[in-house]
N, C-alpha and C positions, 0 to 999 in steps of 0.2 A: 103680398104685395098690393100695395094701395093703388097702383095704376089698373085702369081696364083693358081687358084684351087687344079693345081694337086700338091702344095706346102703346104697345109693349112694343119697344126695339129693345136689344140687345143693350146698346149705351145706355137707356133709360132705367134698365134693370140692373145696370152693374150702379148707374147713381142712386138708386133706390136702395142697394145693399148698402152702400156706400153711409149714406144717412143712419141706416140703422146699426151698421157692426161701428163705422167711424176707426178709431184707433184700437178698440177692444179684442178685435180677432184678426188672425191672419188668414189672409187670403190665397196669396202665393208665397210657396216656399223655393229658392233654388240654391242646390249646392256648388259650391263656388270653392274652390283650392282645399275640398273635405271639409268644408264650414256652409251649415246650411244658414241661407241670409234671407231673413221674414219682409213680406211686404203686407201691411194692412191694408185693409179695405178703404180706407181713406186716402193711403198714398197710391194705392193701385188705380182707384180713380181720380188722383191728381196728375198722375203720370199720362193717362190717357187725354185727361182734358189739355196738358202740356203740347205733348204730342199733336192732338186736332188744331189747336190753334198754331203753332209753329208751322203746321203742314201748310196752313192757310195764308201764312206769314209767305212762305216759298212761294205760292201763286195754286195751290191745289185750287180745283171748285168744284162745285156739286157737279156727280156723274162720272168727274174723272175716276182713273183706276192706279190703286197701290199696288204694286207686286210686293210680295214678301218670300225671300228665299233665307230659309233661317234653320237650325233645329228648334226643338222644343226648347223654349226659355221665354220670359216675362215679355220682352220686348217684342214678340211675334201678337202676343195680345193686345199690347199698349197700340201697336201699328193698325192691328184689325179693327180694333175697336174706336180708337182715334178716327179712322179712313170712314167709319161706319157713323161716328159722330159727325163730322164734316158732312155727309151724303155722297159721300166718294164710294167706291166698289174695290175693296182688297182682292186680290188675287193671290190664290197660293200656290207655288213651285214648290217642288219637292227640294229637300237641298242637295239631294244626292242629283240630280238632274244635270246632263252632257250640257256643256254650252250652246249646242245648235237648238237641244230641246228648249231651251231657256229663251232662246231667238225665235222662234216660234210661236211659245205663248207670249212673250213680251210684244210681238208684231201683230199676234192674233188679236190679244187684249186690247191692244193701243195703250197700255202704260203709260204716264208720264213720270211716275215716279216709282223707284224700287228701294224698297228695306231691305238690306244684306245682311245676314249674322257676321262678317269679317273678311279678310283679306281673301282667302280662297274664294268665297261667292262675289265680291266686288271681282277679281280678274276675270270671271265667269264674264259678267255686263260688259266688262272692259276691251276683252277680246273680240265682241261683236258689236260693238257699240255704235260702229259706222252702218250698220245693216238696221239700225233703231232711231231712226229721227225722232220717234215720238219720245223718247227717255229724256229726261231734262233733269232729273235728279239723282242721284244714289245717294244712297243715307244708309251710316255704317254705324253697328251697332258696338262691334270691339275695333277701333281703330289700328290696333297692335300693328305695325308693318307696312302703313299707311299715311304716317303723320307728314312724310316729306314728298307726297304726293301732288303735281301740282295738277291736274285735272280739274276743273273748276266747279265740274259736276258732283264731286264727292261732298257730301258734311255730315260731322259724327251725329247720332242721335242724340246726344247729351246737349250740342248746340241747336236742335230742331228745340227738343224741350224747353232750354235757356229762351229762344226765342218766342216760344209759346207764351213761357209765364211771364217775360216781359209785354207781351198783347193782351195777356190779360190783367195786369196790372192798368195798362193804357182804358181797357174796353172793358169793365169786369162781367157784364150781362151777355158778353156775346157766345157763352158755350151754349149757355142754357139756351137760348134763341134755336140757336143750330138744332139742340135737343127736341126742341115744339116742333121743327120742322119735319122731323124724322117719324116716318110712318111703315107701318108693321110690314107693306107689302114690297117696299124697298128692296134693292137687290142687299142682300147682306154679306156675301162672298160667291165667288167666281170661282168654282174648283175645275177641273179639266179630269174627265173621266179616264179609266186605266187605258183604255183603248186596247183591247186584248183582242177585239177581231176587226181592229180598225184604226183608222185616223182619233184621235182622240176630239171630244167635242165641250167644250165650256158649260156646265150645269150653272144655271142662275138657280141660287138658292137667298131665300128673303127672311128675314127677321121673323113674319111669322111661321114658316116652315121649320127653321130651328124651334123656335119656341113652342110650337105644337109638340113637334118631335119629344122635347124633353119632357114637356107636362103629359103626353100620352105615357112614355116611359116610368116616368116615375110614378105615373100611377096602379102600375103592377109592384113596379121594385122602390119604394119610396126612399129619397136620397136626402139625408139632413144636414146640416149646418154644423153638424161635429165631424161631419164624416172627411177622410180623406182621400183625396183621389192623385193617382199617378198619370204623370203626362209623359209619353215618352216616344208616341207613335208619331209620325207628320202630320200638323194641322193642315195640311193639303188634302189630306183623307176626312173624309166624311165622317168617318166614327170617332174621331180625336174631336171632331166640331161638335160633335155630341155632348161628348162629356165632358171635356177640359173647359169649352166655351158655353155651350147653352145650360146643360145641366147644371154646372159647376154655380153660374152666375144663378139661376133659378134658385137653387137651393139654398147657397151661400157657403158651399163646399169649400173648404181649402184643398189648391191645384199643387203638387209638388213635382218638382223636375229635377231630375238625376244631374251627374255633373255630366256623364258623356254616357253613350251608347253603349260603352264597353263595361261602364258600370251599374247597370238597370239593374242586374239581378242583386248586385252586394246593396244596393240604396234601396231596393224593395225591404230588403230587410228590415230598415232603419223606419221607413215611412210607415211601413204599417198598413198598405191601402185599405180602405172599405168597400170598395168598387172597381171595378178592374173591365178594362179591353183589350184584345189583342188577336192579334191573326193566329190561322192552325201554325204558322210555324214557329211562333212563340211555344206555345204547347207544346207542338210535336219536339222540339229541342228538350224543351223540360222535362218530357216524357222518358224521351230516349236514354237523356243524360243519368236519371234515376235506375232505370232498367240497368244501364250498366253498373253505376254503384252497388245494385240490389248481386248482379250477378259476381262481382268482384270480393263481396262482403263476406266474411266469415261463414261458416257453414249454419252454425246456429242462429246467427242475426240475420241472414239468407232465410232461412226457414221460418223464422217470426216474422218478418216482415211481407212474405207470401201468405201466410198465415192471415195476417192483419188483413192485407189486401182482400182477401176470399171473405173474411166476415163483412168488410165496408161492401164491397160488392154486393154479399146476400141482403144487408140493410138497406142500400141503395134501392136495388131490386122489390124490396115490399114498398118503398115510400111510393115508388112508381106505379106501381100497382093497387095504389090505395090503402094497403093494410097495414094495420097498427102493428108496430114491432112488439113482440112478445118480450116479456122479461127475459127471459134466458137471451135473447137478440140483444135485449138491449144491455145486457150485463158484457155479452160477446164482444159487444161494440165499444163501451168504454174501456174492455180491456184492451182490444186492436188499438183505439186512441193512445193508451199509455206504452204499448209495445213499440210502436212505430207511426202512428198516423200524424199526429199532434207534431212529433220530428218532423216529418216529411214535409206537412207546412211550413213549419218555422223554416226551414233549410230555404224554402222556395221563396219566402217573405209571404205568404200568403195566409195565416195564421188569422188575421181580424177580416178578411175579404165575408164579404156578405153576398155581393153580387160578384160574380166572373163571368163574362161574356166573350163568346169568338164568335167571328163573324169575316165578312170579306171573300170566305171561300168556304165550303165543306170541311169539316174534322171529322175523321176516322170516327168509327161508333167504338172502336178498342180505345184510342186515346182519351176521347170523351167519359166512356167507362171509366179508365183508370183514375180522373180527378174527381168523379163523381162516387169513387170507392174511397177515395183516402179523405171524404167528407169536403170538398171545395165545392161549393154551390157553383156549378158551371152550366152554363144555357148557351144553348144554338141562340143566335139573335139572324131575323133576316133582315134586308134590306140592300140600298144601292146609293149612289149620290143621285139619284133623280128622286128616290123617295124621303131625301132631306136623312138618310140614314135608316135608325131602327126604325120597324114598323110592325115587325113582328117576332113576340120571344116569349119564353117559357114562363106558364105562373109557376112559384115556387113548389106548387102542389100536384103541378101535372109536367115532371121535366122527362121529355122520353129522347135519348139518342137517335132514334131515326126519323125525328122531327125536328121542326124549325119552331115550335111553338105555335099561339094565338095571336091573332092580330091586336096589338094593342089599342084600348079605348081610343075613340075617334078617327080608327083608320078602317076601314073596307077593304077586301081580299076576296076576289074570285078566280077561276081557272076558266078561262074561254074555251070555245068548243074544238079549238086545237092544241088544248095543254097549256094554255101560257096562262102566267100568272099575274093579273091584272091587280094593281092595287090604287083605290081614292081615300083623299081627305085632304086635310088644311095641311099634311106633310107632302103632297106632290108639287116639285118643283116648277117655278115658272117657266123653264122652256130652256133651249141652248144660245147661248149668246151669238148674235150673226147668224143664225141658222133655222130660219124659220119653217123650211121643207122637213128637217129631222125633228124640230118639235113636233108639226102636225102628224110625223107617225108617232111619235110616240106619245102622245096625250090626244085623246078621245072622250068627247063629253064628258072630261074629267076623269077619266080612267087612265092610268099610267101600265104604258105597255113596257113588261119589265124586260120582256127577253129570255126570261126563263120558263123552262118546263116540270111543273107541278102538279099537285093534288091535294085535295083537302078530306081529311081521313073522317070516320065516323065521330071522332071526338071534338070535331070543329080545328082539327093541328092541319096547319099546313107544311107538306110535304115537298121539297125540290128533290127535282130527278136530276137534273143538271141545265146546263145551259141549252136553247132550243138549238142552239147551231153545233152544240157539242155532243147531243145523244146520236149515237151512230147504228147504223146497220150495215152488218157483215153482206157478202155476194149471196147470198142464202133469205135475205129478210131479217134476219133473228136481229132486235134490239139490245143495246149495251149501254149500260153509262159508264165510261171513264173514270169520272170522279170517283165513283165506288171502290175500281179496284185499285185505282191510286191510293187512295187512301189507306187501304189495306196493306199494300206494300209498303207505303209510311209507316206504317205502326211499329214496323222493325227500326231499331235504333240504327243497323247498317243503314238504311236506305233515307236518304234527304230529300232527294227528289223525284217523279216517275211520271213518265208519259206514255198514255195506251192509246194502241193505234189498231184501226181495224175498219175503219169506212169503206164499203165494198171490197173487203180482203174475206179470204176464205178465212181467215183466223183471225183472233187477237195476240197482238204481240207488243210488248212493251219497251222502252228506252228509259233506263234507271241511271241516277248520280248517286255515288254513294255516299255516307256520311265521311268526311273526312278524318274528323276527330275521331268518331268510334271505331270506323274501321280501319284508320293510323292504331289506337292504340290494340287494337285485336292483332293486327299483324305484330307488333311490337311483342307482346305478350305469345306471340305464337313463332317468334326469332325470324317473321318473314323481312327481310331487309327490305327498305324504298327510299327513291329518293326524293319524287315530284308525285303531286294528285296523279298526274297520266301516267308515272310509274305504278301507283299503287293498283290504278285502276283495271289496270291490263294484264296483271298477275292472274292467272291460271288460279287459285286458292283464293284469291278475292271472288272470282267468277263460281267458285264452286259455292263460296258461302252466299253468295246472291242464289245461286240456283236454289238452295234450301228456303230459301226466304219464298221465291217465288212458289216454290212445289207447296209451301203450309198455304199458300192463299189462295192457290190453286183449289184447296181442297174445300173450299168454305164457297166457291164459285160456283154456278150452272154451267153445265158443259161448254155452252156456246161463248160464255165468257172467260174461259180459261185462258191462261197464257200458253202460248204454243212455243214461244221464242222469246226471249230479251237480250238486251245489247247492254253494255255501260259506257254511258258517255266517260271520253276522256280528260272532261276540264268539268269544273264547275258553272252551273249555267248564271249569266248575270243580266241586269238589267242595261248595264252600260252595252252588250253586245245583242240587246235586241232579243234577248231569251227570255226576261221576264220584264213585268209589268213595274212600276216604281213600286208598287204594293205586294211584291213577289209573288206576282201569279203568272203562270206559265203562258207564256203567246204561243198557244199551240198551231198558227200556221207559220208562224217564223221558224220552229223548230220541225215541222213537217218538209220547210222548204230547205233550209239548211242541213238537215241530217238524213235527205233523202236516199242517199248512196246507202247510209247504215241500214234503213228502212226495209228499203229493197235487200241488202244482203240476209236478212233476219227472214222475208219470205221464202229466200233463195236455200236457206239452211233444211237439211234433214234429219231426222233423230232429235230434235228440238225436247226440253225438258216438256212434260205433261204432268 
């Protein structure tokens, strides 16, 4: 890149890559109606240029907010980079947000413009429009169903681009002048935190923050301009901003958009990504699915697969310990790959992946070990919105299931006397929008207080214990980490979610959500009739099935952390019910309140499983 670091903004990086690759390389690829549509780098830059100038024609001014509510598609990138080029600030909103949540964000951010994906998202805005005097324009990517709508605020993204191209013809140097005004410390995006413990806050992330994170991460795991990236996680999440925006732009990699959320797994096989980031739920579901397939396979295939996994696990363990693989182990590993492991990776669409990351919440060591055993270079990463995403990850030569890795180059990490993880570097965010008090509590002398409890081991690896607020203490003073127990429970393919409780209580209990697909298949195989999730979860046979899971988990836990009783949720936890965040993390405080009666009943039981 020819630009100096003190001149870099995301739109400038895009412009530089467009000059470098022009029409000769694909920047974006989107699957529509079963066919992959390609966008070259110069076309990518042209879309952003046209949207930017079109927004200015509509009245967008420097410092204004443009909210975006859309799934993963090129339009989000066009809008985000266009707003940044104009000196405005894009605001990410999760596509599955309820109208009231959308209203709160639009009101707080004072957004004047909103880009929505389609009629469904437009209706959310129109439903609360009277309470949002600041919103002037609703820009729609897909106008189907809205063609005859009489609301004057609605305009198609195509029309905005058309206005921008006309403006560019009249004033050809305007866009370049806008790029010159942009500065690295301008706010690049406003992202609302998940808010697992309270009201969500809007984190101001600068261009410098995002590009520093991209540089730091790719110093450890280099990304090439020939790499394929898959974009399927929300752009309102910092992890997707890291990979599909900053890293992809900086490296010149191609970003691929699956057709629908439901086709991600199928489309992964067609894309063949080289770099992939996903939350624990993605890896848990994939592992669970394969465990069920292995259990249902013919005896010979089942035995061959389990042997291959054992060989893969042994080889992975030797690499962790820094030991070279013996000739015999190398031969056995090749045999395991031929027998099963390569086929597994192919079925998952992971055969070409060089770096796979899990982040957003802890991943259980058993699931982590499964993917390492089949040969996937899966790594834990650590970061949060306020650290501009990834700031700690494993080097290839030192990947350990029990740690999060080492600070990336340019990142400093230490643990305070109270045991809190602190982070410093150019990746630390600017602060919370319109919340100086919260900013002052979070950043002190350049150090970010993460709210996470952890330690740094003798190898320089960061170990996260849990959220400071989630490390619990039993009535006798014994301390335990609910996340550790929850992840062990979720290694079972029959368990979708688990919430462990014990603060100021005599012992530990758990609320468990069964995996409807896996347990449903088990019930059918065992001729156990059921109608709904509630009906299935309340069957005595299902309770016995989960009791076996709990008993196995208890064998690996210290006495004070063993689960003495459990209950099964009679519904699936959902973000719309306030039980999960939009990034699928459990809202523990909501669960404790909403299911208090169920919890009290567990503590009143006698003769619970031990």
